[in-house]
N, CA, C and O atoms as a GROMACS GRO file, in nm:
protein
  280
    1MET      N    1  11.804  12.928  11.058
    1MET     CA    2  11.845  12.950  10.919
    1MET      C    3  11.724  12.923  10.829
    1MET      O    4  11.654  12.823  10.846
    2SER      N    5  11.702  13.012  10.735
    2SER     CA    6  11.588  12.994  10.645
    2SER      C    7  11.625  12.899  10.531
    2SER      O    8  11.742  12.885  10.494
    3GLN      N    9  11.523  12.836  10.478
    3GLN     CA   10  11.544  12.745  10.365
    3GLN      C   11  11.500  12.813  10.236
    3GLN      O   12  11.409  12.895  10.236
    4ILE      N   13  11.567  12.778  10.129
    4ILE     CA   14  11.534  12.831   9.997
    4ILE      C   15  11.442  12.732   9.928
    4ILE      O   16  11.467  12.612   9.927
    5ASN      N   17  11.335  12.783   9.870
    5ASN     CA   18  11.240  12.701   9.797
    5ASN      C   19  11.293  12.680   9.655
    5ASN      O   20  11.299  12.774   9.576
    6PHE      N   21  11.332  12.556   9.623
    6PHE     CA   22  11.387  12.525   9.491
    6PHE      C   23  11.283  12.462   9.398
    6PHE      O   24  11.318  12.386   9.308
    7SER      N   25  11.156  12.494   9.419
    7SER     CA   26  11.054  12.443   9.329
    7SER      C   27  11.073  12.504   9.191
    7SER      O   28  11.128  12.614   9.180
    8PRO      N   29  11.030  12.436   9.086
    8PRO     CA   30  11.046  12.490   8.951
    8PRO      C   31  10.984  12.630   8.935
    8PRO      O   32  11.041  12.716   8.867
    9GLU      N   33  10.869  12.652   8.998
    9GLU     CA   34  10.803  12.782   8.987
    9GLU      C   35  10.888  12.891   9.053
    9GLU      O   36  10.900  13.001   8.998
   10ASN      N   37  10.945  12.862   9.168
   10ASN     CA   38  11.025  12.960   9.240
   10ASN      C   39  11.155  12.990   9.165
   10ASN      O   40  11.196  13.105   9.155
   11ILE      N   41  11.219  12.887   9.114
   11ILE     CA   42  11.343  12.906   9.038
   11ILE      C   43  11.315  12.990   8.914
   11ILE      O   44  11.393  13.079   8.879
   12SER      N   45  11.205  12.961   8.846
   12SER     CA   46  11.167  13.039   8.729
   12SER      C   47  11.146  13.186   8.766
   12SER      O   48  11.190  13.275   8.693
   13GLN      N   49  11.080  13.211   8.877
   13GLN     CA   50  11.057  13.349   8.922
   13GLN      C   51  11.189  13.418   8.956
   13GLN      O   52  11.208  13.535   8.922
   14ILE      N   53  11.280  13.348   9.022
   14ILE     CA   54  11.410  13.406   9.057
   14ILE      C   55  11.488  13.443   8.932
   14ILE      O   56  11.546  13.551   8.924
   15PHE      N   57  11.490  13.353   8.833
   15PHE     CA   58  11.560  13.382   8.708
   15PHE      C   59  11.496  13.500   8.635
   15PHE      O   60  11.567  13.585   8.582
   16GLN      N   61  11.362  13.505   8.632
   16GLN     CA   62  11.294  13.614   8.564
   16GLN      C   63  11.327  13.747   8.630
   16GLN      O   64  11.349  13.847   8.560
   17GLU      N   65  11.332  13.751   8.763
   17GLU     CA   66  11.367  13.874   8.834
   17GLU      C   67  11.510  13.916   8.802
   17GLU      O   68  11.538  14.035   8.786
   18ALA      N   69  11.602  13.820   8.793
   18ALA     CA   70  11.741  13.851   8.760
   18ALA      C   71  11.752  13.907   8.619
   18ALA      O   72  11.824  14.004   8.596
   19VAL      N   73  11.681  13.847   8.525
   19VAL     CA   74  11.682  13.896   8.386
   19VAL      C   75  11.622  14.036   8.379
   19VAL      O   76  11.677  14.124   8.313
   20ASP      N   77  11.510  14.056   8.449
   20ASP     CA   78  11.447  14.189   8.450
   20ASP      C   79  11.542  14.295   8.506
   20ASP      O   80  11.551  14.405   8.451
   21GLU      N   81  11.612  14.262   8.613
   21GLU     CA   82  11.708  14.357   8.673
   21GLU      C   83  11.824  14.386   8.577
   21GLU      O   84  11.868  14.500   8.566
   22ALA      N   85  11.872  14.284   8.508
   22ALA     CA   86  11.982  14.304   8.412
   22ALA      C   87  11.937  14.392   8.296
   22ALA      O   88  12.011  14.480   8.253
   23ILE      N   89  11.817  14.369   8.247
   23ILE     CA   90  11.765  14.451   8.137
   23ILE      C   91  11.749  14.596   8.184
   23ILE      O   92  11.780  14.689   8.110
   24GLU      N   93  11.700  14.614   8.307
   24GLU     CA   94  11.684  14.750   8.361
   24GLU      C   95  11.819  14.820   8.372
   24GLU      O   96  11.830  14.940   8.342
   25GLN      N   97  11.922  14.749   8.414
   25GLN     CA   98  12.055  14.810   8.423
   25GLN      C   99  12.106  14.853   8.285
   25GLN      O  100  12.167  14.958   8.272
   26HIS      N  101  12.080  14.771   8.184
   26HIS     CA  102  12.118  14.809   8.048
   26HIS      C  103  12.044  14.936   8.006
   26HIS      O  104  12.103  15.027   7.948
   27ARG      N  105  11.914  14.942   8.036
   27ARG     CA  106  11.835  15.060   8.000
   27ARG      C  107  11.890  15.184   8.070
   27ARG      O  108  11.908  15.288   8.006
   28LEU      N  109  11.916  15.173   8.200
   28LEU     CA  110  11.966  15.287   8.277
   28LEU      C  111  12.104  15.332   8.231
   28LEU      O  112  12.137  15.450   8.238
   29ASN      N  113  12.185  15.238   8.185
   29ASN     CA  114  12.320  15.269   8.138
   29ASN      C  115  12.324  15.310   7.991
   29ASN      O  116  12.430  15.338   7.937
   30GLY      N  117  12.206  15.313   7.926
   30GLY     CA  118  12.201  15.354   7.786
   30GLY      C  119  12.254  15.249   7.690
   30GLY      O  120  12.300  15.281   7.581
   31GLN      N  121  12.247  15.124   7.731
   31GLN     CA  122  12.299  15.014   7.648
   31GLN      C  123  12.185  14.936   7.584
   31GLN      O  124  12.084  14.907   7.649
   32ALA      N  125  12.202  14.902   7.459
   32ALA     CA  126  12.104  14.819   7.389
   32ALA      C  127  12.111  14.675   7.439
   32ALA      O  128  12.212  14.633   7.496
   33ILE      N  129  12.003  14.601   7.417
   33ILE     CA  130  12.003  14.458   7.444
   33ILE      C  131  11.972  14.386   7.313
   33ILE      O  132  11.922  14.447   7.219
   34VAL      N  133  12.001  14.259   7.307
   34VAL     CA  134  11.973  14.179   7.188
   34VAL      C  135  11.887  14.061   7.229
   34VAL      O  136  11.918  13.990   7.325
   35VAL      N  137  11.779  14.040   7.156
   35VAL     CA  138  11.691  13.927   7.178
   35VAL      C  139  11.676  13.853   7.046
   35VAL      O  140  11.709  13.906   6.940
   36SER      N  141  11.626  13.731   7.052
   36SER     CA  142  11.603  13.657   6.928
   36SER      C  143  11.454  13.655   6.897
   36SER      O  144  11.370  13.649   6.988
   37ASP      N  145  11.422  13.660   6.768
   37ASP     CA  146  11.282  13.652   6.728
   37ASP      C  147  11.242  13.506   6.709
   37ASP      O  148  11.319  13.415   6.742
   38GLU      N  149  11.123  13.483   6.658
   38GLU     CA  150  11.071  13.346   6.642
   38GLU      C  151  11.156  13.260   6.550
   38GLU      O  152  11.158  13.138   6.562
   39GLN      N  153  11.227  13.324   6.456
   39GLN     CA  154  11.313  13.250   6.363
   39GLN      C  155  11.456  13.237   6.414
   39GLN      O  156  11.542  13.179   6.347
   40GLY      N  157  11.482  13.290   6.533
   40GLY     CA  158  11.615  13.280   6.590
   40GLY      C  159  11.709  13.392   6.546
   40GLY      O  160  11.828  13.387   6.575
   41LEU      N  161  11.657  13.492   6.476
   41LEU     CA  162  11.738  13.604   6.431
   41LEU      C  163  11.756  13.704   6.544
   41LEU      O  164  11.665  13.727   6.623
   42ALA      N  165  11.874  13.763   6.552
   42ALA     CA  166  11.904  13.861   6.658
   42ALA      C  167  11.838  13.994   6.625
   42ALA      O  168  11.848  14.045   6.514
   43ILE      N  169  11.771  14.050   6.725
   43ILE     CA  170  11.706  14.180   6.714
   43ILE      C  171  11.763  14.270   6.823
   43ILE      O  172  11.758  14.236   6.941
   44GLU      N  173  11.818  14.384   6.783
   44GLU     CA  174  11.873  14.479   6.880
   44GLU      C  175  11.764  14.575   6.926
   44GLU      O  176  11.693  14.634   6.843
   45ILE      N  177  11.751  14.592   7.057
   45ILE     CA  178  11.653  14.684   7.113
   45ILE      C  179  11.729  14.797   7.181
   45ILE      O  180  11.808  14.774   7.272
   46GLN      N  181  11.704  14.918   7.135
   46GLN     CA  182  11.770  15.036   7.190
   46GLN      C  183  11.714  15.067   7.330
   46GLN      O  184  11.598  15.037   7.358
   47PRO      N  185  11.796  15.126   7.416
   47PRO     CA  186  11.753  15.151   7.554
   47PRO      C  187  11.624  15.233   7.564
   47PRO      O  188  11.545  15.212   7.656
   48GLU      N  189  11.602  15.326   7.472
   48GLU     CA  190  11.480  15.407   7.478
   48GLU      C  191  11.355  15.326   7.446
   48GLU      O  192  11.243  15.372   7.471
   49ASN      N  193  11.373  15.207   7.390
   49ASN     CA  194  11.260  15.119   7.357
   49ASN      C  195  11.240  15.008   7.460
   49ASN      O  196  11.153  14.923   7.442
   50ILE      N  197  11.318  15.008   7.566
   50ILE     CA  198  11.305  14.908   7.672
   50ILE      C  199  11.206  14.962   7.775
   50ILE      O  200  11.220  15.076   7.821
   51THR      N  201  11.106  14.882   7.809
   51THR     CA  202  11.008  14.923   7.909
   51THR      C  203  11.076  14.932   8.046
   51THR      O  204  11.141  14.837   8.088
   52PRO      N  205  11.061  15.046   8.115
   52PRO     CA  206  11.119  15.057   8.249
   52PRO      C  207  11.066  14.948   8.342
   52PRO      O  208  10.949  14.910   8.334
   53LEU      N  209  11.151  14.898   8.429
   53LEU     CA  210  11.115  14.786   8.517
   53LEU      C  211  10.994  14.820   8.604
   53LEU      O  212  10.907  14.735   8.621
   54ALA      N  213  10.987  14.939   8.659
   54ALA     CA  214  10.873  14.977   8.744
   54ALA      C  215  10.743  14.969   8.664
   54ALA      O  216  10.641  14.924   8.716
   55GLN      N  217  10.746  15.013   8.540
   55GLN     CA  218  10.626  15.007   8.455
   55GLN      C  219  10.591  14.862   8.423
   55GLN      O  220  10.474  14.825   8.423
   56LYS      N  221  10.693  14.781   8.396
   56LYS     CA  222  10.670  14.639   8.366
   56LYS      C  223  10.608  14.568   8.486
   56LYS      O  224  10.515  14.489   8.470
   57ARG      N  225  10.658  14.597   8.606
   57ARG     CA  226  10.603  14.535   8.727
   57ARG      C  227  10.459  14.579   8.749
   57ARG      O  228  10.375  14.498   8.789
   58LYS      N  229  10.430  14.705   8.724
   58LYS     CA  230  10.294  14.757   8.740
   58LYS      C  231  10.200  14.685   8.643
   58LYS      O  232  10.089  14.648   8.681
   59GLN      N  233  10.244  14.665   8.518
   59GLN     CA  234  10.163  14.595   8.418
   59GLN      C  235  10.142  14.450   8.459
   59GLN      O  236  10.033  14.395   8.442
   60THR      N  237  10.247  14.388   8.513
   60THR     CA  238  10.239  14.247   8.553
   60THR      C  239  10.141  14.231   8.669
   60THR      O  240  10.062  14.137   8.670
   61MET      N  241  10.147  14.321   8.765
   61MET     CA  242  10.060  14.311   8.882
   61MET      C  243   9.914  14.337   8.848
   61MET      O  244   9.826  14.292   8.920
   62SER      N  245   9.886  14.408   8.739
   62SER     CA  246   9.748  14.435   8.700
   62SER      C  247   9.695  14.331   8.602
   62SER      O  248   9.580  14.340   8.559
   63SER      N  249   9.778  14.233   8.566
   63SER     CA  250   9.734  14.129   8.473
   63SER      C  251   9.636  14.035   8.542
   63SER      O  252   9.640  14.024   8.665
   64PRO      N  253   9.547  13.968   8.468
   64PRO     CA  254   9.448  13.878   8.528
   64PRO      C  255   9.511  13.768   8.614
   64PRO      O  256   9.450  13.725   8.712
   65LYS      N  257   9.630  13.724   8.581
   65LYS     CA  258   9.696  13.618   8.657
   65LYS      C  259   9.718  13.659   8.802
   65LYS      O  260   9.714  13.575   8.892
   66HIS      N  261   9.743  13.789   8.826
   66HIS     CA  262   9.774  13.838   8.960
   66HIS      C  263   9.654  13.900   9.029
   66HIS      O  264   9.666  13.947   9.142
   67SER      N  265   9.539  13.903   8.965
   67SER     CA  266   9.422  13.965   9.029
   67SER      C  267   9.367  13.871   9.136
   67SER      O  268   9.386  13.749   9.127
   68LYS      N  269   9.299  13.926   9.234
   68LYS     CA  270   9.245  13.846   9.344
   68LYS      C  271   9.125  13.764   9.301
   68LYS      O  272   9.087  13.670   9.370
   69ALA      N  273   9.065  13.797   9.189
   69ALA     CA  274   8.949  13.722   9.140
   69ALA      C  275   8.989  13.584   9.089
   69ALA      O  276   8.906  13.494   9.085
   70ASN      N  277   9.116  13.568   9.049
   70ASN     CA  278   9.162  13.438   8.994
   70ASN      C  279   9.229  13.356   9.096
   70ASN      O  280   9.274  13.246   9.068
   0.00000   0.00000   0.00000
């Protein structure tokens, strides 16, 4: 039986992946999402303005944090 890594970094990554998947489902279903800005005000984002998950992952993987030089 495999063990699950419950380190803070791993849990954070698992939650981020779940949020990303939920946002992608909203985009694919044509549903807006709501986020809060720095002042705590609700901002509605229309599905056509949501970055597709594949594009977001591509951008994340090309960021300096994920490069082999770091």
